[in-house]
C-alpha positions in Angstrom: 88.1 79.8 132.0 89.2 76.9 129.9 92.6 77.0 128.1 93.1 76.0 124.5 95.9 73.5 123.5 97.8 76.1 121.5 99.7 78.8 123.5 97.0 81.4 123.0 93.5 82.1 124.1 91.0 81.0 126.8 87.4 80.0 126.7 85.2 82.2 128.9 81.9 80.8 130.3 79.4 82.1 132.7 79.2 85.7 131.4 76.2 86.7 129.3 77.5 89.6 127.1 73.9 90.4 126.1 73.2 91.5 129.7 74.7 94.2 131.8 78.3 93.4 132.7 79.6 94.9 136.0 82.5 97.4 135.7 84.7 95.2 137.8 84.3 92.4 135.3 84.9 94.7 132.3 88.1 95.9 133.8 89.2 92.2 134.3 88.3 91.5 130.7 90.4 94.4 129.5 93.4 93.0 131.5 92.9 89.4 130.4 92.8 90.2 126.7 96.4 91.2 126.9 97.3 88.2 129.0 95.7 85.6 126.8 95.5 87.5 123.5 92.1 85.8 122.7 89.0 85.7 124.9 86.5 83.3 123.5 83.1 83.8 125.1 80.9 80.7 124.6 77.1 80.2 124.5 76.3 83.9 123.8 73.4 83.3 121.4 72.9 86.1 118.9 74.3 89.5 120.1 72.7 92.5 118.4 74.9 94.8 116.4 74.2 97.7 118.8 75.4 95.6 121.7 78.4 94.4 119.7 79.4 98.0 119.2 78.7 98.9 122.8 81.0 96.1 124.0 83.7 97.2 121.5 83.6 100.7 123.0 84.9 99.3 126.3 88.2 99.4 124.6 88.0 102.7 122.8 86.5 104.4 119.8 85.7 102.3 116.8 87.3 102.8 113.4 85.7 101.3 110.3 87.8 101.6 107.2 86.2 98.7 105.3 83.4 98.3 102.7 79.9 98.6 104.1 77.8 95.6 102.9 74.1 96.4 102.4 73.2 93.8 105.0 75.5 95.1 107.7 73.3 95.8 110.7 75.4 98.8 111.9 77.8 101.2 110.2 80.7 100.0 112.4 80.0 96.3 111.9 81.9 94.6 109.1 79.7 91.7 107.8 81.5 88.9 106.0 80.1 85.7 104.5 80.5 82.9 102.0 77.6 84.4 100.1 77.8 87.7 98.3 74.2 88.5 99.0 74.8 88.1 102.7 78.2 89.7 103.3 81.6 90.5 101.9 83.3 87.4 100.6 87.0 86.3 100.5 87.8 88.4 103.6 90.9 87.4 105.4 92.1 85.1 102.5 95.0 87.1 101.2 97.5 85.8 103.8 98.4 85.9 107.5 98.1 89.4 108.9 97.0 91.8 111.7 94.2 94.1 111.0 95.1 97.7 110.0 98.7 97.1 109.2 98.4 99.7 106.5 97.5 102.4 109.0 99.8 104.7 111.0 98.3 103.2 114.1 97.0 99.7 113.5 93.7 98.6 115.1 94.3 97.9 118.8 91.5 95.3 119.2 89.2 93.2 117.0 85.9 91.7 118.2 84.2 88.9 116.3 80.8 87.3 116.5 79.5 84.4 114.5 75.9 84.9 113.5 75.5 82.0 111.1 77.8 79.0 111.6 78.7 76.7 108.7 79.8 73.1 109.0 83.4 74.1 108.0 85.1 77.5 108.1 87.6 78.0 110.9 89.6 81.2 111.7 93.3 80.5 112.4 95.3 82.5 115.0 99.0 82.6 115.8 100.6 84.3 118.9 103.2 86.7 117.6 105.3 86.8 120.8 105.9 83.0 120.6 106.4 83.2 116.8 109.2 85.8 117.2 110.8 83.9 120.0 110.8 80.7 118.0 112.9 82.2 115.2 116.5 81.1 114.8 119.0 83.7 115.9 120.0 84.4 112.3 116.4 84.8 111.2 115.5 87.1 114.1 118.5 89.3 113.5 117.4 89.6 109.8 113.8 90.4 110.7 114.8 92.9 113.3 116.4 94.9 110.5 113.3 94.9 108.3 110.6 97.6 108.0 107.5 96.9 105.9 105.2 99.1 103.8 102.1 98.4 101.8 101.7 98.7 98.0 101.1 102.5 98.3 104.3 103.1 100.3 102.4 105.6 102.5 103.0 104.0 105.9 106.3 102.3 107.0 106.5 100.2 110.2 109.2 98.0 111.8 108.4 94.4 111.2 109.3 93.4 114.7 108.5 95.9 117.5 107.5 96.1 121.1 103.9 95.6 122.1 102.8 99.0 123.6 101.0 97.4 126.6 102.8 94.1 127.4 106.3 95.0 126.1 106.5 91.7 124.4 108.0 91.4 120.9 105.4 91.3 118.2 104.9 91.8 114.4 103.3 94.4 112.2 102.7 92.4 109.0 100.4 91.4 106.2 101.6 88.6 103.9 99.1 89.7 101.2 99.4 93.5 101.4 103.1 94.2 101.6 104.6 96.3 98.8 108.2 95.7 99.9 110.5 95.7 102.9 113.1 98.3 103.7 116.4 97.0 105.2 117.8 99.3 107.9 115.2 102.0 107.2 116.4 103.9 110.4 119.9 104.2 109.1 121.6 106.0 106.2 122.2 102.6 104.6 118.5 101.9 104.0 117.7 99.7 101.1 114.4 98.7 99.5 113.9 95.0 98.6 113.0 94.2 95.0 110.1 92.0 94.0 112.0 88.7 94.2 113.5 89.6 97.6 110.1 90.7 99.0 108.5 87.5 97.8 111.3 85.5 99.4 110.8 87.2 102.8 107.1 86.8 102.7 107.5 83.1 101.9 109.9 82.7 104.8 107.4 84.3 107.1 104.7 82.0 105.9 106.9 79.0 106.5 107.8 80.1 110.0 104.1 80.4 110.9 103.2 77.0 109.4 106.2 74.8 110.2 106.3 72.0 112.8 102.7 71.1 111.9 101.4 74.5 112.9 102.3 73.9 116.6 101.8 77.6 117.4 98.5 78.0 115.4 95.1 77.8 117.1 92.4 77.1 114.5 89.0 78.1 116.0 86.1 76.0 115.0 83.1 78.4 115.4 80.0 77.4 117.3 76.7 79.2 117.6 77.0 82.2 119.8 80.8 82.4 119.9 82.1 86.0 120.6 85.9 86.6 120.4 87.8 89.6 121.8 91.3 89.8 120.3 94.4 91.8 121.1 94.9 92.6 117.4 98.5 93.7 117.9 99.5 90.4 119.6 97.8 87.9 117.3 98.1 87.2 113.6 95.2 85.5 111.9 93.9 84.2 108.6 90.5 82.8 107.4 91.0 79.2 106.4 90.1 78.2 102.8 87.0 76.4 103.9 85.4 79.8 104.9 84.7 80.3 101.2 83.1 77.0 100.5 79.6 77.4 99.0 76.4 77.6 101.0 75.3 74.4 99.3 78.4 72.6 100.6 78.7 73.8 104.2 75.8 76.1 104.9 75.7 79.9 105.4 78.5 81.6 107.1 78.0 85.1 108.5 80.6 86.8 110.8 80.3 90.2 112.3 83.5 92.1 113.2 84.4 95.4 114.7 87.8 97.1 115.1 88.9 99.5 117.8 90.9 102.5 116.6 94.6 102.2 117.0 96.2 104.1 119.9 99.9 103.4 119.2 102.4 103.7 116.3 104.7 100.7 116.2 108.0 101.4 117.9 111.1 99.2 117.5 111.8 96.8 120.3 114.5 97.4 122.9 116.4 94.5 121.4 116.5 96.3 118.1 117.6 99.6 119.6 120.6 98.2 121.4 
């Protein structure tokens, strides 16, 4: 394994995911994805959609809530691109987020495979444990009191909560799909933020992620054959603006993604409960 400069993720070499992977190695992969948050398998060539789905099922049943593009090679594979004829466009461009934040049980894992690689078009990742721990005491106390909901107000989750596997502090968030925040939702003094207050909190979250020259952010420059397994609950991500540059400018971008059904409803961290 080779470590990345940011405090997240490792490169994995010497494993061909297209071939049979021994159960012992699969079990180690399942442990390592929680330890490193991102496992970046290099030199994989083109992995078929069926195999992509098979690998995803190492972690549980798949859940596909997204639009099915006509060129998607499998019902559970989300196909995104910088060309409308090839895949869904502008995906991941509404703000930093985890996948499935709008669901009662957000997706537990996300698995990505780059099928066609453009000259530019990174995916940026931020480790949420380190992000929470980098907050000032005042900011963390404030965020610990916040719960978020989407624009439909159907699901309400604590902003900061305890990762169900590692016990680390993490975030359930989406900077582009938050309807409002609720202050002290778990008390009789609950109060919903207005539009201005919501925008202010979202802007503060964005600034916390991007401050200090993005020292926490790992921006992955895709190469042919890259396959990433992500602990979705522990990693925020965003597609960079370059992902939507035209085919004429940077070449065709085609990314396949699967998501594993959520197993846990976010529960407030021990710090919050004290």
